[in-house]
N, C-alpha and C positions, 0 to 999 in steps of 0.2 A: 504494500500499500504506500502511496505517496505520503510525503510529509504533510501533516495537518497543521494548518495555522491556527493559533489560539486567538480568540477575540470575542468581544461581546456580541457582534453581529452573528457569529457562529453559534454561540450559546443561546441567543434569542431564537434563531432558526430552529435549533434542536428542541428547545422548550416548546415553541409553537407547534412544531410537527407532532411531538408527543401528546400535547394537549388536544390537538385535532383528532388524533387516534383515539384518545380516551373518550372524547365527545361522540365520535362515530360508534364506539362500542356501547356507550350509554343509550344512544339513539336506537341502535339495533335491539338492545334489551327492552326498550320502551315499545318498539314495534312488535317484538315478540309477545310481550305482555298484552297488547291490544289484540293481536291475532288469537291468543289463547282465550281471552275474554269473549271475543266475537264468536269464535268457533264453539266455545262452551255454551254460549246462549243459543246459538242455532241448534246445537246438539240437544240441549234440554228441551227446547220447543218442538223439535221434530220426533222425539222419542214417543210422544203420544199417538203419532200417526202410524206406528209400526203395526197396530192391530186393525187399521182400516185396510180392507182388501184392495181398494183402488189405489192407495198411496203407500202400500207396504214396501214395494221394491224401491220406490223413489226415496222414501224416508231411510231405508237401509243404506242406500247409496249415499245419501247426504250425511247420515251418521258416520259412515265409513270415511268419507272425505274430511269430516270434522275431527275425527280421532286422529287421522293422518296429520292434519294441520296442527293439532295440539302437540303431537309428538315431535314434529319437526321444529315447531316454534320453541318448545321447551328445550330441545337439544341445542338450538342455536344460542339460547340464553344460559346454558349450563357452563359453569366455570371450567377453564382449562387447567385441571389439576389431575395428575396421575394418581390413580387409586393405590397403585403399588410402586414402591420406591425400588426401581430396578438397580440403580447405581447409588452407592453411598460414598461419602468422603471425597478424597482426591480423584478417584476414578470418575465421579460425576463431574467434577470441575475440569477435568482434562477432555471431556467430551466436546466435540466441536459445536454441538447444539446447546451447550450449557450457557445460560444467561444469568450472570451474577446479579442483575437488577430485578429479575423476576422471582418472586417469593416461592413459586412452585419448584424452582431450581435450587435456589440457595438454601432452602430448608434442609436439603440433603447433606449439607455440610455441618460440622460442629461449629460453635460460635468462634472458636479460635481459628479454625480454617477459613471461615467467612471473613473474620476481621483481617487476617493476613492477606487474603486475596483482595479485599476492598482497599486496604492500605497500599498495596502494589499498584492497583488501578488509579487511586487518587494521586499518588506521587508521580505518575507518569501522564502528562497531559495528552499525549498521543493515544495511550491506552484508554484514557477517560473518554475521549471522543469515539474511539472504536467501540467501546462498550455501549455508549449511547446510540451509536448508529445501528449496532446489532439489536438493541432493544426496540428501536423504531421499526426496523425491518421485521423482526418477529411479531410485533404488534400488528403490522400490516398483513403479514402472512396469515395470522390468526383471524383478523377481521375478514379477509377475503375467503380463506379456505374453510372457516367454520361458521362464524356468525352470519355473514351476509349470504353465503351459499345456501345454508340451511333455512335462513329466513326467506330467501327467494323461493325455495322449494315449498315452504309453508304457504306463502302467498299464492303460488301457482296451484297448489292443492285446494286451498279454500276457494279460489275463483273458479277452477275447473268443476269442483263439486257443486257450487251454486249454478254455474252455466248448464252443466249436464242435467241437473235436476230441474232447472227452469225450463230448458228446452223439452225435456221429457214431459213435463206437466202441460206445456203448450200443445205439444203433438197429441197427447192423450185427450185433450179437450176437443180436438177437431176430428 
């Protein structure tokens, strides 16, 4: 990597970019919550039509799409934390995907290992910027690959379910 210049404009840019990523993550969580609420309401209202012979299959279809929407939206809002700690201590820190600024990664270290690693980073401005760049990069990957991807699928599921059921109702009326 080329030499990184130190300066307040760079610090400001990195801070703004990180804040933007955090806002996008919060926005995605809000959208997921709205989708979960809307799909839950539609699901609750459509359950009573399962016993109606004319609307049975339409309501089952709508309920299925609502359940899929709820699952996708909930998954998109789920935190990125590994349930199992595969690597512990120095092995975790030596991994190329290790992010010293992400709590899900640094909790794998003991406090003394974390402190030593952070002091090394803090004492080297070039490393400080590299760590921040990696943090921003991993936040972006997480937003694109998990939050917004599954949020988009949840929206598609909800809209498709409403459209399919709406078109089916209109066709059955004629």
